[in-house]
C-alpha positions as protocol buffer text, in pm:
chain_id: "A"
residue {
  index: 1
  type: MET
  ca { x: -166 y: 1450 z: 2706 }
}
residue {
  index: 2
  type: ALA
  ca { x: -19 y: 1104 z: 2750 }
}
residue {
  index: 3
  type: PHE
  ca { x: -218 y: 970 z: 2453 }
}
residue {
  index: 4
  type: VAL
  ca { x: -50 y: 1202 z: 2201 }
}
residue {
  index: 5
  type: ASP
  ca { x: 230 y: 1034 z: 2010 }
}
residue {
  index: 6
  type: ARG
  ca { x: 560 y: 1216 z: 2051 }
}
residue {
  index: 7
  type: ARG
  ca { x: 669 y: 1115 z: 1702 }
}
residue {
  index: 8
  type: LEU
  ca { x: 382 y: 1305 z: 1545 }
}
residue {
  index: 9
  type: GLY
  ca { x: 595 y: 1573 z: 1377 }
}
residue {
  index: 10
  type: GLN
  ca { x: 870 y: 1343 z: 1254 }
}
residue {
  index: 11
  type: GLY
  ca { x: 692 y: 1247 z: 933 }
}
residue {
  index: 12
  type: SER
  ca { x: 476 y: 1549 z: 871 }
}
residue {
  index: 13
  type: ILE
  ca { x: 754 y: 1811 z: 851 }
}
residue {
  index: 14
  type: PRO
  ca { x: 944 y: 1635 z: 568 }
}
residue {
  index: 15
  type: ASP
  ca { x: 613 y: 1561 z: 395 }
}
residue {
  index: 16
  type: HIS
  ca { x: 511 y: 1926 z: 405 }
}
residue {
  index: 17
  type: ALA
  ca { x: 855 y: 2036 z: 286 }
}
residue {
  index: 18
  type: GLY
  ca { x: 841 y: 1792 z: -6 }
}
residue {
  index: 19
  type: GLY
  ca { x: 488 y: 1900 z: -91 }
}
residue {
  index: 20
  type: GLY
  ca { x: 593 y: 2265 z: -81 }
}
residue {
  index: 21
  type: LEU
  ca { x: 881 y: 2188 z: -316 }
}
residue {
  index: 22
  type: LEU
  ca { x: 646 y: 2016 z: -561 }
}
residue {
  index: 23
  type: VAL
  ca { x: 405 y: 2311 z: -553 }
}
residue {
  index: 24
  type: TRP
  ca { x: 696 y: 2551 z: -610 }
}
residue {
  index: 25
  type: ILE
  ca { x: 809 y: 2347 z: -914 }
}
residue {
  index: 26
  type: LEU
  ca { x: 453 y: 2346 z: -1048 }
}
residue {
  index: 27
  type: TYR
  ca { x: 426 y: 2724 z: -1016 }
}
residue {
  index: 28
  type: ALA
  ca { x: 765 y: 2762 z: -1186 }
}
residue {
  index: 29
  type: MET
  ca { x: 637 y: 2554 z: -1479 }
}
residue {
  index: 30
  type: ILE
  ca { x: 321 y: 2765 z: -1496 }
}
residue {
  index: 31
  type: ARG
  ca { x: 527 y: 3087 z: -1502 }
}
residue {
  index: 32
  type: ARG
  ca { x: 768 y: 2956 z: -1763 }
}
residue {
  index: 33
  type: SER
  ca { x: 507 y: 2803 z: -1995 }
}
residue {
  index: 34
  type: PRO
  ca { x: 152 y: 2915 z: -1910 }
}
residue {
  index: 35
  type: ARG
  ca { x: -3 y: 2731 z: -2206 }
}
residue {
  index: 36
  type: ARG
  ca { x: 171 y: 2392 z: -2174 }
}
residue {
  index: 37
  type: TRP
  ca { x: 245 y: 2352 z: -1804 }
}
residue {
  index: 38
  type: TRP
  ca { x: -17 y: 2076 z: -1773 }
}
residue {
  index: 39
  type: LEU
  ca { x: 158 y: 1873 z: -2045 }
}
residue {
  index: 40
  type: TYR
  ca { x: 497 y: 1898 z: -1873 }
}
residue {
  index: 41
  type: SER
  ca { x: 355 y: 1807 z: -1533 }
}
residue {
  index: 42
  type: TRP
  ca { x: 171 y: 1514 z: -1688 }
}
residue {
  index: 43
  type: LEU
  ca { x: 490 y: 1389 z: -1856 }
}
residue {
  index: 44
  type: ILE
  ca { x: 680 y: 1418 z: -1528 }
}
residue {
  index: 45
  type: SER
  ca { x: 413 y: 1225 z: -1337 }
}
residue {
  index: 46
  type: LEU
  ca { x: 365 y: 953 z: -1602 }
}
residue {
  index: 47
  type: PRO
  ca { x: 645 y: 720 z: -1479 }
}
residue {
  index: 48
  type: SER
  ca { x: 506 y: 737 z: -1127 }
}
residue {
  index: 49
  type: TRP
  ca { x: 155 y: 645 z: -1245 }
}
residue {
  index: 50
  type: CYS
  ca { x: 285 y: 361 z: -1461 }
}
residue {
  index: 51
  type: SER
  ca { x: 487 y: 216 z: -1175 }
}
residue {
  index: 52
  type: CYS
  ca { x: 187 y: 233 z: -940 }
}
residue {
  index: 53
  type: PHE
  ca { x: -19 y: 18 z: -1173 }
}
residue {
  index: 54
  type: SER
  ca { x: 252 y: -217 z: -1298 }
}
residue {
  index: 55
  type: PHE
  ca { x: 418 y: -299 z: -963 }
}
residue {
  index: 56
  type: PRO
  ca { x: 144 y: -531 z: -832 }
}
residue {
  index: 57
  type: LEU
  ca { x: 124 y: -713 z: -1164 }
}
residue {
  index: 58
  type: LEU
  ca { x: 498 y: -765 z: -1197 }
}
residue {
  index: 59
  type: HIS
  ca { x: 572 y: -855 z: -835 }
}
residue {
  index: 60
  type: ARG
  ca { x: 268 y: -1056 z: -730 }
}
residue {
  index: 61
  type: ALA
  ca { x: 459 y: -1384 z: -730 }
}
residue {
  index: 62
  type: HIS
  ca { x: 735 y: -1239 z: -513 }
}
residue {
  index: 63
  type: LEU
  ca { x: 502 y: -1083 z: -257 }
}
residue {
  index: 64
  type: HIS
  ca { x: 247 y: -1361 z: -211 }
}
residue {
  index: 65
  type: GLU
  ca { x: 346 y: -1719 z: -153 }
}
residue {
  index: 66
  type: TYR
  ca { x: 43 y: -1944 z: -157 }
}
residue {
  index: 67
  type: ALA
  ca { x: 86 y: -2275 z: 23 }
}
residue {
  index: 68
  type: PRO
  ca { x: -153 y: -2512 z: 197 }
}
residue {
  index: 69
  type: LEU
  ca { x: -225 y: -2411 z: 554 }
}
residue {
  index: 70
  type: SER
  ca { x: -139 y: -2758 z: 684 }
}
residue {
  index: 71
  type: ALA
  ca { x: 209 y: -2728 z: 533 }
}
residue {
  index: 72
  type: LYS
  ca { x: 275 y: -2368 z: 625 }
}
residue {
  index: 73
  type: ALA
  ca { x: 120 y: -2334 z: 973 }
}
residue {
  index: 74
  type: PRO
  ca { x: -55 y: -2648 z: 1095 }
}
residue {
  index: 75
  type: GLN
  ca { x: -58 y: -2527 z: 1456 }
}
residue {
  index: 76
  type: ILE
  ca { x: -322 y: -2260 z: 1387 }
}
residue {
  index: 77
  type: ILE
  ca { x: -581 y: -2495 z: 1231 }
}
residue {
  index: 78
  type: PRO
  ca { x: -743 y: -2581 z: 1570 }
}
residue {
  index: 79
  type: ALA
  ca { x: -763 y: -2212 z: 1661 }
}
residue {
  index: 80
  type: ILE
  ca { x: -930 y: -2132 z: 1328 }
}
residue {
  index: 81
  type: GLN
  ca { x: -1175 y: -2417 z: 1380 }
}
residue {
  index: 82
  type: THR
  ca { x: -1263 y: -2281 z: 1724 }
}
residue {
  index: 83
  type: VAL
  ca { x: -1335 y: -1938 z: 1583 }
}
residue {
  index: 84
  type: THR
  ca { x: -1544 y: -2073 z: 1297 }
}
residue {
  index: 85
  type: ARG
  ca { x: -1745 y: -2295 z: 1534 }
}
residue {
  index: 86
  type: LYS
  ca { x: -1821 y: -1992 z: 1752 }
}
residue {
  index: 87
  type: ALA
  ca { x: -1941 y: -1814 z: 1440 }
}
residue {
  index: 88
  type: GLY
  ca { x: -2169 y: -2106 z: 1358 }
}
residue {
  index: 89
  type: VAL
  ca { x: -1972 y: -2222 z: 1055 }
}
residue {
  index: 90
  type: GLU
  ca { x: -1806 y: -2559 z: 1028 }
}
residue {
  index: 91
  type: ILE
  ca { x: -1501 y: -2577 z: 799 }
}
residue {
  index: 92
  type: PRO
  ca { x: -1322 y: -2912 z: 773 }
}
residue {
  index: 93
  type: PRO
  ca { x: -939 y: -2904 z: 793 }
}
residue {
  index: 94
  type: ASP
  ca { x: -896 y: -3037 z: 439 }
}
residue {
  index: 95
  type: ARG
  ca { x: -1100 y: -2741 z: 310 }
}
residue {
  index: 96
  type: MET
  ca { x: -851 y: -2499 z: 470 }
}
residue {
  index: 97
  type: ASP
  ca { x: -577 y: -2634 z: 244 }
}
residue {
  index: 98
  type: GLY
  ca { x: -756 y: -2509 z: -69 }
}
């Protein structure tokens, strides 16, 4: 059993506990308001959904810095050319700066 990761249970136990808590809260909402529980759960989850879709749009400039390859990492251009030649594609170095 040397291939089994010993850290396997470190993330799953808190995840299951958090999931159980969320299910318990959902059942409590259903018991308290059986006709409108879906509205309350939707309102609670709305900020999470909005942040999932707005985060990439708002933080794209901070996460991705686009710079020419010759300025950022000129040492890897020969290695990339070797790989592309083996694939049967020729890409000139000035095209990699695009």
